[in-house]
C-alpha positions as a printed Julia matrix, in Angstrom:
330×3 Matrix{Float64}:
 237.92  130.08  162.05
 237.61  126.36  162.66
 235.02  127.21  165.31
 232.58  128.16  162.55
 232.52  124.67  161.12
 230.17  123.19  163.71
 229.37  122.97  167.39
 231.94  120.28  168.06
 234.77  122.76  167.39
 233.85  125.19  170.18
 235.7   125.28  173.53
 232.54  124.26  175.4
 232.4   120.75  173.98
 233.52  117.78  176.05
 236.49  115.97  174.59
 235.92  112.96  176.83
 232.42  111.8   175.95
 232.42  109.43  178.9
 233.18  112.2   181.41
 230.18  111.66  183.64
 227.59  110.83  180.97
 228.07  107.93  178.56
 227.42  108.32  174.84
 227.45  104.98  173.09
 228.3   104.56  169.4
 228.04  108.32  168.92
 224.31  108.27  168.34
 222.61  107.25  171.58
 222.68  108.49  175.14
 223.68  105.62  177.38
 223.04  105.29  181.1
 224.18  108.48  182.87
 227.12  108.16  185.26
 226.21  110.6   188.03
 229.15  112.75  189.06
 229.44  114.82  192.24
 226.19  116.66  192.84
 225.16  116.91  189.2
 221.74  115.7   188.15
 221.28  117.61  184.86
 223.18  117.26  181.6
 222.76  119.28  178.39
 223.37  117.71  174.97
 223.34  118.93  171.38
 222.73  117.07  168.11
 225.22  117.24  165.28
 224.51  115.15  162.17
 223.69  111.7   163.61
 225.38  112.27  166.96
 224.07  113.31  170.37
 226.96  114.94  172.25
 227.25  116.36  175.79
 228.57  119.78  176.75
 231.57  119.76  179.07
 231.12  120.14  182.84
 231.81  123.87  183.08
 229.65  124.81  180.1
 226.9   122.47  181.3
 226.8   124.29  184.65
 226.62  127.71  182.94
 223.78  126.57  180.66
 221.79  125.07  183.54
 222.21  128.18  185.72
 220.93  130.43  182.92
 218.05  128.04  182.27
 216.97  127.92  185.94
 217.18  131.72  186.15
 214.63  131.94  183.32
 217.13  133.35  180.85
 216.06  133.44  177.21
 219.52  132.56  175.91
 223.14  132.07  176.9
 226.34  132.68  174.97
 228.41  129.51  174.69
 231.43  131.26  173.2
 232.02  134.1   170.74
 230.82  131.85  167.93
 227.49  130.52  169.24
 224.64  130.82  171.75
 221.7   128.7   172.97
 218.11  129.86  172.56
 216.17  128.08  175.35
 212.71  128.74  173.93
 213.56  127.21  170.57
 215.79  124.49  172.08
 218.53  125.37  169.61
 222.24  126.14  169.58
 222.67  128.9   166.99
 226.09  129.61  165.47
 227.08  132.97  164.03
 227.19  131.32  160.6
 223.44  130.73  160.82
 223.73  127.01  161.56
 221.24  125.67  164.11
 221.46  122.5   166.2
 218.88  120.95  168.51
 219.76  120.89  172.22
 218.39  118.52  174.85
 218.2   118.71  178.65
 218.24  115.38  180.52
 217.48  115.27  184.25
 218.79  112.41  186.35
 217.7   111.4   189.87
 220.01  110.87  192.82
 219.47  108.46  195.72
 216.14  107.42  194.14
 214.65  110.85  194.88
 213.83  113.53  192.35
 215.93  116.6   193.07
 213.81  119.74  193.05
 214.67  122.07  190.19
 213.12  125.51  189.99
 210.41  125.7   187.35
 210.72  128.12  184.48
 207.87  130.62  184.48
 206.42  130.85  181.0
 203.43  133.09  180.4
 200.93  132.22  177.71
 202.12  133.98  174.55
 199.91  136.41  172.71
 199.8   136.69  168.97
 201.88  139.62  167.85
 204.29  139.05  170.75
 205.11  135.46  169.89
 208.39  135.67  168.03
 209.83  133.54  170.84
 206.85  131.18  170.61
 207.31  130.15  166.99
 210.1   127.68  166.13
 213.16  128.95  164.29
 213.77  127.07  161.05
 217.27  126.41  159.74
 217.93  127.85  156.28
 217.71  124.39  154.74
 216.12  121.08  155.86
 218.62  119.07  157.97
 220.3   116.22  156.16
 220.23  114.16  159.32
 217.19  111.89  159.26
 218.29  109.15  161.62
 215.62  108.68  164.26
 216.92  108.33  167.81
 215.23  106.8   170.86
 216.54  108.46  174.0
 215.52  106.87  177.32
 213.61  109.24  179.61
 214.61  108.79  183.24
 211.92  107.73  185.68
 210.39  110.33  188.0
 211.67  113.33  186.05
 209.15  116.02  185.13
 209.22  114.9   181.48
 208.61  111.25  182.4
 205.82  112.12  184.84
 203.96  114.25  182.27
 203.9   111.43  179.72
 202.95  108.82  182.33
 200.17  111.04  183.7
 198.64  111.39  180.23
 198.91  107.61  179.71
 197.4   106.83  183.14
 194.25  108.85  182.47
 192.83  105.84  180.68
 195.34  103.03  181.35
 196.1   103.2   185.07
 195.95   99.73  186.58
 195.99   97.98  183.2
 199.76   97.58  182.74
 202.66   96.1   184.7
 205.63   97.47  182.72
 206.18  101.01  181.43
 209.06  102.93  179.85
 209.35  106.13  177.81
 211.74  107.16  175.03
 212.13  110.65  173.58
 212.18  110.54  169.77
 214.44  112.82  167.75
 214.6   113.22  163.97
 215.81  116.73  162.94
 214.54  116.42  159.38
 211.04  115.28  160.39
 210.92  118.05  163.03
 211.88  120.64  160.38
 208.91  119.87  158.11
 206.53  119.68  161.09
 207.7   123.11  162.29
 207.31  124.47  158.77
 203.59  123.58  158.86
 203.26  124.77  162.47
 204.64  128.24  161.68
 202.42  128.64  158.62
 199.2   127.54  160.35
 199.84  129.53  163.55
 200.4   132.69  161.51
 197.39  132.08  159.26
 195.08  131.61  162.27
 196.79  134.3   164.39
 197.17  131.83  167.24
 200.02  130.88  169.54
 201.76  127.53  169.23
 199.95  126.26  172.34
 196.6   127.13  170.82
 197.58  125.44  167.54
 198.79  122.07  168.85
 197.7   119.25  171.16
 199.58  116.33  172.74
 197.78  113.16  171.62
 198.28  109.4   171.29
 198.56  107.25  168.17
 198.78  103.48  167.81
 198.49  100.92  165.04
 198.9    97.16  165.09
 200.15   97.14  161.48
 202.45  100.2   161.35
 205.93   99.85  162.85
 206.53  103.13  164.74
 210.06  103.22  163.34
 208.66  104.09  159.9
 207.18  107.24  161.48
 210.27  108.53  163.31
 213.32  106.99  161.61
 214.36  107.75  158.04
 214.79  110.46  155.42
 211.08  110.62  154.64
 209.74  109.52  158.04
 206.55  111.2   159.27
 202.88  110.67  160.04
 201.75  110.05  156.47
 198.02  109.42  155.83
 199.0   106.95  153.11
 200.26  104.61  155.86
 196.85  104.12  157.46
 193.82  102.24  156.26
 190.59  104.05  155.46
 188.43  104.36  158.59
 185.46  106.1   160.16
 186.92  109.51  159.36
 188.0   108.6   155.85
 191.63  108.84  154.77
 192.95  110.67  157.82
 195.2   109.78  160.76
 193.29  109.57  164.04
 194.83  110.86  167.28
 193.25  110.83  170.73
 193.98  111.9   174.32
 192.46  108.57  175.41
 194.99  105.84  174.68
 192.43  103.29  175.87
 190.69  103.8   172.53
 193.52  101.79  170.95
 193.36   98.95  173.48
 194.34   95.76  171.68
 195.36   97.66  168.54
 198.9    98.64  169.57
 202.02   97.58  167.68
 203.71   94.53  169.24
 207.46   95.08  169.48
 208.64   91.82  171.01
 206.82   89.22  173.03
 204.17   91.07  175.04
 205.69   94.57  174.74
 203.32   97.05  173.09
 204.3   100.37  171.52
 202.3   103.59  171.21
 203.35  107.1   170.18
 202.69  110.31  172.1
 202.72  113.05  169.46
 202.53  116.81  169.1
 199.65  117.34  166.64
 198.77  120.49  164.7
 195.01  120.84  165.06
 194.85  124.53  164.12
 191.41  125.65  163.02
 189.57  122.36  163.53
 186.14  121.42  162.16
 183.95  119.61  164.7
 182.05  116.92  162.83
 179.01  115.22  164.36
 178.62  112.45  161.78
 181.99  111.12  160.56
 182.24  110.49  156.83
 184.25  107.36  155.84
 184.76  108.85  152.37
 186.38  112.07  153.61
 189.76  112.83  152.02
 190.29  116.36  153.35
 188.78  118.63  156.02
 185.76  120.66  154.83
 186.13  124.02  153.08
 185.96  127.14  155.23
 182.69  129.06  154.88
 182.95  131.54  152.04
 186.29  130.2   150.78
 186.41  128.34  147.45
 189.74  126.64  148.2
 190.77  127.24  151.83
 190.03  124.33  154.19
 190.0   123.7   157.91
 193.33  122.41  159.25
 191.9   119.28  160.89
 188.7   117.53  161.94
 187.6   116.72  165.48
 184.78  114.53  166.75
 183.93  111.42  168.74
 184.83  107.78  168.21
 183.47  105.21  170.66
 182.73  108.09  173.06
 186.36  109.26  172.96
 187.54  112.63  171.66
 189.56  112.33  168.45
 191.46  114.71  166.18
 192.11  113.79  162.57
 194.7   115.18  160.11
 194.72  114.49  156.4
 198.1   115.71  155.14
 201.7   114.76  155.87
 203.85  116.42  158.58
 200.89  117.64  160.64
 202.13  115.7   163.68
 205.54  115.07  165.2
 206.27  111.86  167.18
 207.74  113.22  170.42
 207.73  110.07  172.57
 207.31  106.35  172.19
 205.92  104.32  175.09
 206.66  100.65  175.67
 204.33   98.8   178.03
 202.98   95.36  178.91
 199.38   94.69  179.87
 198.91   93.33  183.38
C-alpha cells in the first residue's frame, strides 16, 4: 500500500540519486555522469524535487518511447503517458516526467524520431493535456540546463538565430518547470481549444518575450508566478503582453542578469481565435468582441510592431514560460 503514496515509493525509482546522473540539493539536475552507452535519462517531478528513474526502468521507458508507444506501465501502481508527459498513479495522482538527452564523444547520438500525426478535433483526447484533480502545491520554479546539440537545444537555438544569428558570442538554454503555473496554463488551453474546436497545435505558438524591467524569475518561480498583464507597462497594444517570433524586436530591451548576460523567455502562448488588428490601440484592455456576441471576445490580438509579427494576450495564464535563454551580445 505504501506504493500508493507517491512515485518515490515504486520499485522503479533509483535509490542512489548519483547513479549515473547527478541530482544536486534534490531540486536541480546537475551535470550528467554518462554511464556505459547511455545517453538518455528520464526524470519525474515530485513536490520540489526532480528525481531520476533507475537504470532498468529508464531503459524500459526509453525503448517504449522510441517505439512510438503511447504509454508504459512502470509497475502495478503507475504508468507513464508519453503524450501528456505525465506519470499517472492508480490513485489519480499525476507527476510531470522529463526526458534529457546527453551527447557522447561530442557527437549527437541519433535517436529515432517519434512519428506524430497532426491531431484532428474530435480525435484529440491524446492532444489535450490531462489536469490533476487539484492544482499542484509545488510552485518552485526550476531552471534545468538543456544540453548542447540535442534536438530540444537545436530547436530553441534555431528560433533564436532567425533574427539574432551573428549578433551574440555566448548562448545557453534552460528548461523552466513550475507545475502550478503549468496547471493554470493548461486549464486555459483546454477550455480555448474545445471552444474553438481546434487542436493544441492550432491553438498555441512558440514565441519570445523580454523586458528590461521584469525579472524573469517573477514569471516562472513562485506560487502565483505567470505572465500577468499587470506586470507590463501600457504600450502600443494597450494593457496586453506582447510576444513575437522575432526576438530582434527586443534588441536592447532584454533583462540583464549579471554583467553583460541578457535573459529572454521562449514561451508557449495561447493565441486561439486571434483578432488581426491593423491599427493598434494603446487604450485597449481586452481583445475585441466577437461579431454577434454581446460578451464573448477573441482570445488574443495579432498585428505588426516595427514590421515584426506580434501576438498580444490580455489575461493571466495565457502563456507558459518553457525556456529561458542567456546570451551575450558580440
